[in-house]
ZAFIKE-617019 format. One line per 10 residues: number of its first residue (from 1); their letters; for each residue x, y, z of C-alpha. Coordinates in nm, 2 decimals. Layout:
NUM	A	X Y Z; ...
//
This chain:
1	MMWGIVDSKL	-0.53 2.61 3.14; -0.54 2.42 2.81; -0.34 2.50 2.51; -0.27 2.34 2.16; -0.09 2.42 1.86; -0.09 2.24 1.52; 0.25 2.22 1.36; 0.14 2.28 1.03; 0.48 2.32 0.87; 0.60 1.97 0.99
11	GQIVMLSLLI	0.26 1.83 0.88; 0.30 1.97 0.52; 0.66 1.86 0.50; 0.58 1.49 0.58; 0.27 1.50 0.37; 0.47 1.63 0.08; 0.71 1.34 0.11; 0.42 1.08 0.08; 0.25 1.27 -0.19; 0.56 1.22 -0.40
21	MGVSFYAGTL	0.50 0.85 -0.36; 0.16 0.89 -0.50; -0.04 0.91 -0.15; -0.29 1.15 -0.02; -0.37 1.18 0.35; -0.39 1.44 0.62; -0.20 1.47 0.96; -0.15 1.69 1.26; 0.10 1.72 1.54; 0.02 1.86 1.89
31	FGATNAPLLD	0.29 2.02 2.12; 0.33 2.28 2.39; 0.46 2.35 2.72; 0.19 2.31 3.00; 0.10 2.02 3.20; -0.29 2.02 3.11; -0.47 1.82 2.83; -0.57 2.01 2.52; -0.80 1.96 2.22; -0.74 2.08 1.87
41	DLPQTTATNW	-1.00 2.03 1.61; -0.78 1.93 1.31; -0.88 2.02 0.96; -1.16 1.79 0.81; -1.12 1.62 0.47; -1.49 1.65 0.41; -1.77 1.89 0.52; -1.94 1.74 0.84; -2.21 1.81 1.09; -1.97 1.78 1.37
51	SSNSNSSDGL	-1.93 2.13 1.55; -1.57 2.23 1.67; -1.70 2.40 1.98; -1.40 2.63 1.94; -1.39 2.94 2.14; -1.09 3.10 1.97; -1.00 3.21 1.62; -0.71 2.96 1.61; -0.94 2.65 1.67; -0.82 2.58 2.02
61	IFFTNRISQS	-1.06 2.46 2.29; -1.00 2.49 2.67; -1.09 2.22 2.92; -1.09 2.17 3.29; -1.00 1.82 3.31; -0.74 1.74 3.57; -0.43 1.52 3.51; -0.45 1.26 3.79; -0.35 0.89 3.83; -0.70 0.81 3.95
71	YRRSSPVIPA	-0.83 0.47 4.04; -1.19 0.34 4.03; -1.38 0.36 4.34; -1.66 0.11 4.46; -1.91 0.37 4.34; -1.74 0.56 4.06; -1.78 0.94 4.08; -1.68 1.15 3.79; -1.56 1.49 3.89; -1.75 1.82 3.80
81	TGMDVCPLEF	-1.43 1.91 3.59; -1.48 1.58 3.37; -1.30 1.26 3.36; -0.95 1.28 3.50; -0.67 1.23 3.24; -0.39 0.99 3.31; -0.06 1.10 3.31; 0.14 1.08 2.99; 0.33 0.78 3.10; 0.02 0.57 3.07
91	NEYIPCHDPS	-0.03 0.63 2.70; -0.01 0.27 2.63; -0.21 0.14 2.92; -0.36 -0.21 2.87; -0.54 -0.29 3.20; -0.53 -0.67 3.15; -0.16 -0.69 3.03; -0.02 -0.44 3.27; 0.34 -0.55 3.39; 0.31 -0.36 3.71
101	FVKNLHDLDF	0.01 -0.57 3.81; 0.14 -0.90 3.68; 0.47 -0.88 3.87; 0.28 -0.89 4.20; 0.10 -1.21 4.11; 0.28 -1.49 4.28; 0.09 -1.81 4.17; 0.18 -1.79 3.79; 0.37 -2.08 3.60; 0.63 -1.90 3.43
111	SKKEELERHC	0.74 -2.22 3.26; 0.43 -2.21 3.08; 0.46 -1.83 3.02; 0.14 -1.77 3.20; 0.25 -1.42 3.29; 0.18 -1.33 2.90; -0.20 -1.43 2.94; -0.48 -1.19 3.04; -0.47 -1.10 3.40; -0.72 -0.82 3.48
121	PPPEKRLFCL	-0.70 -0.62 3.80; -1.01 -0.60 4.02; -1.20 -0.29 3.93; -1.06 -0.09 4.23; -0.70 -0.15 4.09; -0.79 -0.03 3.74; -0.70 0.33 3.65; -1.01 0.54 3.62; -0.88 0.81 3.38; -0.87 0.88 3.01
131	VPPPKDYKLP	-0.57 0.73 2.84; -0.38 1.01 2.67; -0.21 0.99 2.33; 0.17 0.99 2.33; 0.38 1.30 2.25; 0.35 1.42 1.89; 0.06 1.18 1.82; -0.09 1.23 1.46; -0.40 1.11 1.30; -0.31 0.76 1.16
141	IRWPTSRDYV	-0.22 0.74 0.78; -0.51 0.59 0.60; -0.54 0.24 0.43; -0.41 0.12 0.21; -0.09 0.34 0.24; -0.09 0.24 0.60; 0.00 -0.12 0.52; 0.33 0.01 0.42; 0.37 0.33 0.64; 0.27 0.46 0.98
151	WKSNVNHTHL	0.37 0.76 1.18; 0.68 0.69 1.40; 0.55 0.92 1.67; 0.22 0.70 1.70; 0.43 0.39 1.79; 0.75 0.53 1.91; 0.95 0.21 1.99; 1.27 0.12 1.81; 1.34 -0.23 1.94; 1.18 -0.42 1.67
161	AEVKGGQNWV	1.34 -0.21 1.40; 1.69 -0.27 1.57; 1.65 -0.65 1.61; 1.44 -0.74 1.32; 1.54 -0.48 1.05; 1.76 -0.73 0.89; 1.45 -0.96 0.84; 1.25 -0.66 0.69; 0.99 -0.65 0.97; 1.01 -0.27 0.99
171	HAKDELWWFP	1.26 0.01 0.90; 1.27 0.38 1.02; 1.22 0.62 0.74; 1.24 0.99 0.85; 0.92 1.05 1.04; 0.77 0.72 0.95; 0.80 0.35 1.01; 0.83 0.14 0.67; 0.70 -0.21 0.65; 0.86 -0.39 0.35
181	GGGTHFKNGA	0.66 -0.70 0.41; 0.92 -0.92 0.55; 0.93 -1.16 0.84; 1.18 -1.40 1.02; 1.12 -1.68 0.77; 1.03 -1.45 0.46; 1.27 -1.17 0.48; 1.24 -1.14 0.10; 0.89 -1.06 0.13; 0.56 -1.22 0.24
191	SEYIQRLGNM	0.43 -1.24 -0.13; 0.69 -1.50 -0.22; 0.65 -1.70 0.11; 0.27 -1.71 0.05; 0.30 -1.85 -0.29; 0.55 -2.10 -0.18; 0.30 -2.21 0.09; 0.02 -2.24 -0.18; 0.27 -2.46 -0.40; 0.33 -2.69 -0.09
201	ATNETGDLRS	-0.03 -2.73 -0.01; -0.15 -2.80 -0.35; 0.15 -3.00 -0.49; 0.26 -2.72 -0.70; -0.09 -2.69 -0.87; -0.22 -2.37 -0.72; -0.22 -2.11 -0.42; -0.36 -2.11 -0.07; -0.70 -1.99 -0.19; -0.74 -2.28 -0.44
211	AGVVQVLDVG	-0.62 -2.51 -0.15; -0.94 -2.40 0.02; -0.78 -2.15 0.28; -1.03 -1.86 0.36; -0.95 -1.79 0.74; -0.61 -1.81 0.90; -0.50 -1.80 1.26; -0.16 -1.64 1.26; 0.02 -1.74 1.58; 0.29 -1.50 1.71
221	CGVASFSAYL	0.22 -1.26 1.41; 0.48 -1.00 1.45; 0.37 -0.69 1.27; 0.12 -0.89 1.06; 0.28 -0.87 0.73; 0.18 -1.22 0.65; -0.19 -1.12 0.72; -0.14 -0.81 0.51; -0.03 -0.99 0.20; -0.29 -1.25 0.22
231	LPLDVQTMSF	-0.57 -0.99 0.16; -0.52 -0.99 -0.21; -0.61 -1.36 -0.21; -0.93 -1.27 -0.02; -0.81 -1.47 0.28; -0.90 -1.33 0.63; -0.65 -1.36 0.91; -0.69 -1.35 1.29; -0.35 -1.25 1.40; -0.23 -1.24 1.76
241	APKDGHENQI	0.08 -1.22 1.97; 0.15 -1.17 2.33; 0.28 -0.85 2.48; 0.63 -0.97 2.54; 0.99 -0.88 2.45; 0.89 -0.82 2.07; 0.76 -0.48 2.20; 0.44 -0.35 2.06; 0.41 -0.58 1.76; 0.03 -0.59 1.79
251	QFALERGISA	0.03 -0.20 1.81; 0.22 -0.19 1.48; -0.02 -0.43 1.32; -0.33 -0.24 1.43; -0.18 0.11 1.34; -0.13 -0.04 0.99; -0.50 -0.13 0.97; -0.45 -0.51 0.99; -0.67 -0.73 1.20; -0.50 -0.83 1.53
261	MIAALSTKQL	-0.52 -0.87 1.91; -0.31 -0.94 2.21; -0.32 -1.30 2.31; -0.09 -1.60 2.43; -0.10 -1.97 2.41; -0.02 -2.08 2.78; -0.28 -2.24 3.00; -0.61 -2.12 2.86; -0.80 -2.18 2.53; -0.78 -1.88 2.29
271	PYPSSSFEMV	-1.12 -1.69 2.26; -1.22 -1.85 1.93; -1.46 -2.13 1.85; -1.37 -2.47 1.76; -1.31 -2.57 1.40; -1.30 -2.21 1.28; -0.97 -2.19 1.07; -0.86 -2.35 0.74; -0.51 -2.28 0.84; -0.29 -2.23 1.16
281	HCSRCRVDWH	0.02 -2.05 1.08; 0.33 -2.04 1.29; 0.65 -1.87 1.15; 0.91 -1.88 1.43; 0.62 -1.80 1.67; 0.81 -1.89 1.98; 0.55 -2.14 2.08; 0.69 -2.48 2.23; 0.44 -2.71 2.07; 0.62 -3.01 2.17
291	ENDGILLKEA	0.61 -2.94 2.53; 0.37 -3.05 2.80; 0.26 -3.36 2.61; 0.17 -3.12 2.31; -0.12 -2.96 2.50; -0.06 -2.64 2.28; -0.07 -2.83 1.96; -0.40 -2.99 2.06; -0.55 -2.64 2.10; -0.43 -2.58 1.73
301	DRLLKPKGYF	-0.61 -2.91 1.66; -0.92 -2.77 1.83; -0.92 -2.46 1.62; -0.86 -2.62 1.29; -1.13 -2.74 1.07; -1.10 -3.09 0.94; -0.87 -3.10 0.63; -0.71 -2.78 0.77; -0.33 -2.71 0.74; -0.08 -2.65 1.02
311	VYSAPPAYRK	0.21 -2.46 0.88; 0.53 -2.46 1.08; 0.83 -2.23 0.97; 1.09 -2.29 1.24; 1.44 -2.44 1.29; 1.32 -2.79 1.39; 1.16 -2.83 1.04; 1.51 -2.79 0.88; 1.81 -2.78 1.12; 1.98 -3.10 1.23
321	DKEYPVIWSK	2.20 -2.94 1.50; 2.15 -2.87 1.87; 1.83 -3.00 2.02; 1.63 -2.96 1.70; 1.61 -3.33 1.59; 1.47 -3.42 1.93; 1.20 -3.15 1.90; 1.12 -3.25 1.56; 1.08 -3.62 1.66; 0.83 -3.53 1.93
331	LMNLTSAMCW	0.64 -3.30 1.69; 0.61 -3.62 1.46; 0.49 -3.84 1.74; 0.24 -3.59 1.86; 0.09 -3.50 1.52; 0.08 -3.86 1.42; -0.12 -3.94 1.73; -0.37 -3.68 1.65; -0.38 -3.82 1.30; -0.23 -3.53 1.10
341	KLIAQKVQTA	-0.04 -3.60 0.81; 0.28 -3.43 0.70; 0.22 -3.34 0.33; 0.51 -3.12 0.26; 0.86 -3.02 0.39; 1.06 -2.77 0.19; 1.32 -2.49 0.25; 1.24 -2.41 0.62; 0.88 -2.50 0.63; 0.67 -2.81 0.72
351	IWVKLGDQSC	0.30 -2.85 0.66; 0.07 -3.09 0.80; -0.31 -3.14 0.72; -0.56 -3.24 0.99; -0.71 -3.54 0.84; -1.04 -3.55 1.06; -1.02 -3.93 1.04; -1.23 -4.03 1.33; -1.16 -4.39 1.31; -0.78 -4.31 1.33
361	IQQNVEHELI	-0.85 -4.10 1.64; -1.05 -4.36 1.80; -0.78 -4.63 1.73; -0.52 -4.40 1.87; -0.73 -4.34 2.17; -0.78 -4.73 2.23; -0.41 -4.77 2.21; -0.36 -4.48 2.47; -0.16 -4.28 2.23; -0.38 -3.98 2.29
371	QACDTEGDDP	-0.69 -3.88 2.50; -1.04 -3.79 2.36; -1.22 -3.49 2.49; -1.57 -3.51 2.62; -1.83 -3.45 2.36; -1.93 -3.08 2.35; -2.28 -3.14 2.23; -2.48 -2.93 2.00; -2.41 -2.59 2.19; -2.05 -2.59 2.30
381	APSWHTPLKN	-1.96 -2.34 2.57; -1.79 -2.03 2.47; -1.40 -2.04 2.48; -1.36 -1.77 2.75; -1.13 -1.82 3.05; -1.15 -2.20 2.95; -0.84 -2.42 3.06; -0.65 -2.59 2.79; -0.76 -2.95 2.74; -0.50 -3.23 2.69
391	CVRLNGGRSD	-0.72 -3.41 2.44; -0.86 -3.40 2.09; -1.22 -3.38 1.98; -1.40 -3.68 1.83; -1.68 -3.49 1.69; -1.48 -3.29 1.44; -1.73 -3.34 1.15; -1.64 -3.35 0.78; -1.51 -3.07 0.58; -1.40 -3.04 0.20
401	LHQLPTRTER	-1.19 -2.72 0.19; -1.18 -2.73 -0.19; -1.54 -2.72 -0.22; -1.61 -2.42 0.01; -1.83 -2.14 -0.15; -1.67 -1.80 -0.22; -1.64 -1.55 0.06; -1.91 -1.34 -0.09; -2.14 -1.66 -0.09; -2.05 -1.74 0.26
411	LSVYSKTLNR	-2.17 -1.42 0.39; -2.52 -1.53 0.34; -2.46 -1.88 0.49; -2.71 -1.98 0.75; -2.55 -2.23 1.00; -2.76 -2.51 1.15; -2.61 -2.43 1.48; -2.81 -2.11 1.50; -3.14 -2.31 1.49; -3.02 -2.50 1.79
421	IGITRDIFGA	-3.00 -2.17 1.99; -3.33 -2.04 1.87; -3.22 -1.82 1.59; -3.43 -1.92 1.29; -3.37 -1.87 0.91; -3.62 -1.58 0.92; -3.45 -1.41 1.20; -3.11 -1.45 1.04; -3.24 -1.31 0.71; -3.41 -1.02 0.89
431	DAMFWQRQVQ	-3.11 -0.93 1.09; -2.89 -0.92 0.76; -3.16 -0.68 0.58; -3.19 -0.46 0.89; -2.82 -0.39 0.92; -2.79 -0.32 0.54; -3.03 -0.03 0.61; -2.87 0.10 0.91; -2.52 0.10 0.79; -2.64 0.32 0.50
441	DYWRLMNVSS	-2.80 0.56 0.75; -2.48 0.55 0.99; -2.26 0.65 0.69; -2.49 0.93 0.60; -2.51 1.07 0.95; -2.13 1.04 1.02; -2.09 1.22 0.69; -1.73 1.08 0.63; -1.56 0.92 0.33; -1.52 0.55 0.34
451	SEIRNVMDMN	-1.13 0.58 0.36; -1.17 0.74 0.71; -1.26 0.42 0.88; -1.06 0.11 0.86; -1.05 -0.08 1.20; -1.40 -0.16 1.33; -1.54 -0.35 1.63; -1.89 -0.47 1.68; -1.91 -0.50 2.06; -2.22 -0.71 2.05
461	AFCAGFSVAL	-2.23 -0.88 1.70; -2.51 -1.14 1.73; -2.52 -1.29 1.38; -2.27 -1.03 1.24; -2.53 -0.86 1.01; -2.35 -0.53 1.08; -2.02 -0.68 0.96; -2.17 -0.82 0.65; -2.33 -0.49 0.57; -1.98 -0.33 0.57
471	NAYPVWVMNI	-1.85 -0.58 0.33; -1.83 -0.32 0.04; -1.63 -0.09 0.26; -1.26 -0.09 0.29; -1.28 -0.20 0.65; -1.23 -0.51 0.88; -1.45 -0.58 1.16; -1.37 -0.75 1.50; -1.71 -0.92 1.58; -1.73 -0.95 1.97
481	VPPTMKNTLP	-1.98 -1.21 2.11; -2.01 -1.19 2.49; -2.00 -1.53 2.66; -2.31 -1.45 2.85; -2.51 -1.41 2.50; -2.61 -1.67 2.28; -2.31 -1.86 2.12; -2.34 -1.72 1.76; -1.96 -1.69 1.70; -1.92 -2.03 1.53
491	SIYNRGLMGA	-2.18 -1.93 1.27; -1.99 -1.58 1.23; -1.68 -1.77 1.14; -1.89 -2.01 0.90; -1.99 -1.68 0.71; -1.61 -1.61 0.65; -1.57 -1.34 0.92; -1.36 -1.29 1.23; -1.43 -1.23 1.59; -1.37 -1.32 1.96
501	FHNWCEPFST	-1.55 -1.40 2.28; -1.53 -1.11 2.53; -1.69 -1.00 2.86; -1.72 -0.62 2.86; -1.70 -0.62 3.24; -1.32 -0.65 3.16; -1.11 -0.44 2.92; -1.02 -0.59 2.58; -0.68 -0.72 2.49; -0.57 -0.44 2.26
511	YPRTYDLLHA	-0.36 -0.11 2.27; -0.51 0.23 2.31; -0.63 0.41 2.01; -0.67 0.10 1.78; -1.02 0.12 1.64; -1.18 0.40 1.41; -1.53 0.28 1.48; -1.70 0.09 1.79; -2.07 -0.02 1.73; -2.25 -0.08 2.07
521	NYVFSHYKDR	-2.58 -0.24 2.01; -2.76 -0.29 2.34; -2.42 -0.36 2.50; -2.49 -0.14 2.81; -2.84 -0.29 2.88; -2.69 -0.65 2.87; -2.44 -0.55 3.14; -2.69 -0.36 3.37; -2.70 -0.50 3.72; -2.41 -0.74 3.66
531	GQGCLVEDIM	-2.18 -0.59 3.93; -1.85 -0.40 3.97; -1.66 -0.32 3.64; -1.98 -0.34 3.42; -2.13 0.00 3.48; -2.20 0.25 3.21; -1.90 0.45 3.32; -1.66 0.14 3.30; -1.78 0.04 2.95; -1.75 0.42 2.81
541	LEMDRIVRPQ	-1.40 0.44 2.97; -1.29 0.13 2.78; -1.44 0.25 2.46; -1.25 0.58 2.50; -0.93 0.38 2.56; -0.96 0.17 2.25; -1.10 0.42 1.99; -0.87 0.66 1.80; -0.90 1.04 1.84; -1.16 1.15 1.60
551	GFMIIRDEES	-1.30 0.79 1.59; -1.66 0.71 1.62; -1.89 0.53 1.86; -2.24 0.43 1.76; -2.46 0.35 2.05; -2.81 0.19 2.05; -2.98 0.10 2.38; -3.27 0.16 2.62; -3.39 0.52 2.64; -3.28 0.54 3.02
561	IISRIKELVP	-2.93 0.43 2.93; -2.91 0.65 2.64; -3.01 0.95 2.85; -2.74 0.86 3.10; -2.47 0.84 2.83; -2.56 1.18 2.69; -2.51 1.32 3.03; -2.17 1.18 3.06; -2.04 1.24 2.71; -1.89 1.59 2.76
571	KFIWEVNSYQ	-1.69 1.46 3.06; -1.53 1.20 2.84; -1.43 1.48 2.59; -1.65 1.33 2.31; -1.90 1.50 2.08; -2.25 1.35 2.03; -2.54 1.38 1.80; -2.88 1.21 1.88; -3.09 1.05 1.62; -3.42 0.85 1.60
581	LENKEKKLEP	-3.38 0.54 1.37; -3.61 0.25 1.31; -3.53 -0.08 1.51; -3.60 -0.43 1.40; -3.98 -0.38 1.51; -4.00 -0.07 1.28; -4.04 0.15 1.58; -3.82 0.46 1.64; -3.54 0.43 1.89; -3.27 0.67 2.01
591	VLICRKKFWA	-2.91 0.63 1.84; -2.61 0.82 1.96; -2.33 0.89 1.72; -2.04 0.99 1.93; -1.70 1.12 1.82; -1.39 1.12 2.03; -1.20 1.46 2.01; -0.85 1.49 1.94; -0.67 1.61 2.25; -0.33 1.57 2.41
601	II	-0.13 1.65 2.71; 0.12 1.94 2.65
//
């Protein structure tokens, strides 16, 4: 039997404490004393067309889903009672970063921290059940308040506060986690640190934005306060960190509403295109850049644009004891061989610039100081499961960071790389206009305020027209380009947007309950007939894992697939409304707007 109770008294007390700080949001707490999943429709802040389906006066809904540690079969079968619900201890289940699976892999190179990379179990070893929220989970605090405060019960881990509290990463504050904006090398606040970096990059004449920095890769990002405090400069950041001893740092970042994902620098390239960032930032990021002939530093070189900055805040940059001078010497030799120039060294930070000097690199190749990579050609392969390369690219091109257009202007930039893969300027323009109209329709049909959605993922981004259409909303978008689709991700970065390569036959590298809106435009049909792990049920299960309670999933696809999804939706404990909207050919096509119900095990 299913039971659910809203602890309205606690919700009101905590809400009042935040209202005193000038904040307004809503919350709910679920608790009880049975071993079955429940759903409770929490109060809405706006009138919606989403039915509560409640069969009792107190708003409780009863389900028949079983709690079971179920695994996927070769031919998945969903019980008549609905999808099984995983036991509560799996509330943070990340299939491709599962320690219980990784510990049984015997061919990993631990000296290179290979255990921190993605290791996806075969489909038959993946849980095939709905991941439950943790005890006392509450609907997340809304942006921008969430930059500074999140519910403690949503990320109930104390380790970071205990070991990093003195550096102002995160502090406990009653029922909340509070993020003062500090970090290991900026415990007095990220704003001061960011200004110092701007002074160093511009010889005391400006800030990072005037230095030409628009997109940053933050390596080992912690709770992503660096990224959060770059937003006022209109600088976009892709933050990543491994799932390691700094427990749940990426979960903290995403709960705050800051763009981040789980990733590790070890043996494979990061899932981002070459020459995508004006800055790669490492503040005590725990990456051994000087080891293994600098192969990880060469990955940073691949990702940096010519004239881009490598920011290194770590002991070798300022300490003269222990092994730090030796490490610094190795770094200087490696960066010199790659034709980087050290332009500033101050306090605890060093900044290099990637000169992009092809004649310098060629000369160092001839002197056998470094190896040159094979030419990638006009259509480089996506960086997906690609081994690291111990070489530097010769075809880096030219870049003048100081003359980059504003981010608003960049949103309409048509990259020549698109023409090479058959996407003409007319197709590009039509795509942008189409999604402008569709986003307006989506918001009208969802009938929610703009503040209710913060973390967005476009699961098949194409040229990122959907993301551009959301530019006026207070959201950030993870633009996903499947490696089996046309490689449009370089052009997405050229538009000043963020994204990653990902194959939806595998789970994504993120924690459960991290996105408010998932947009799946012909994702399911693309993976039709592609084998195990790629079925409709598999992709729906992954969408359910990563979307937040009361989060939305917008699905467009072939009519046969839409019909199949409509059949499955009730078993996933989603609500669904079906609409007919115009496609790019101005013909009506089915569109599903699904909403994940707020349920919990009690």
